[in-house]
C-alpha angles and dihedrals in degrees: 000000000000117000121186121207107202144143136181096232123063120232098032094120099264096144091041089057094042095052093043092050093047092048093048094047092049090069090078104012142048102250131191115201117196116202099205095172090101095169091059112013112182108148090103089057093049090050096040090235125151116231123227119203112246107174146318123265114228134198131199116251131175125258121195128222097211092194089065098036113108095190094241096144096224092128091057093048094058097041106110094187095053090235092135116065118194128196118183115266092008133099117261117274111223121210099197097189092063097048117111096189097245093145096218092130091058092051097051099042104115094206099038091242093148123077134178121273131163141232131192111245102172150335140254124221137192130206131180134197118165110301092348124091124183126199120187139175130214125196119219114248113268097024113130106213119054091172088076089062091046090052091051090047092053091048088054090049089053090054090055103035098096088069094057137069093215143000126222118197118201105200130198118261118268136039100269129122098284089054093048090049091051094047098050112106096018119135096212138359132216112212108205114203145153132229097258132108091253090046092053093045094052093041088060090051094052093044090051089052092049089051090053090049089047093234116146111240138208129184129232111194111209123195085016096170096062130062126013114322092186090069090064094041089055092053092043090054092047092056097032091238120150123230097228100176138021123200120195127221098268127174090208089064089055091050093049090046092054091049095051094248119140118238107237100163098092101033100089093076090053092049091048094049093049092042091230 
């Protein structure tokens, strides 16, 4: 079973819930936790786990054979990321950091002067503690597409999944491409939110996305005793999504968080609701 822990708004406690749930489930199961927030991976910090380098993540980039190049500028015309700059009568100028590896420039080149090359855009890591394994990805600074790292991370998870009873995927905040990539293939998603106007607004966005992806959704309401609970109830009713757990604003959670200790106290309701 694949369970996603997600949420439109950042800072709602998504990773806190994901790590706590993974840690609790690992008492009786072999659990694989996937930290798919590759721009800001921190699950290993919350679990006090040391990361071991697994492999680099590569992306295709173009390489020009200047002896063949006729300086026509077609490669620049089709480049949607503006990573190829063309000045008349000069060879193309390639801005590698902006390239997303689409390959359009290679297709349109009339003299086949562009071939495939590669660049390293990130890394994958593995951590182990008892029955719990954590894999995480980390994009290199300046690279434009973190969803490529997420895709590589999920491929790595697929290689390992036969050894585990369940997989938890901790997505990035938001509803953009890296989140969509992380969510695809999940059996159910937990949307972690808070009772604030921003929390309700972004909860609606993520629930709408989950509906499009046809992934069943449940809601975890963090800091439930502050703010306006009715805002979340209204969104939950609109999307027919149950609030399966409520977590109060608790100083002990903050202390455990700062010490790298998972919060297990409120996970049983989630496990019961998901029948894990």
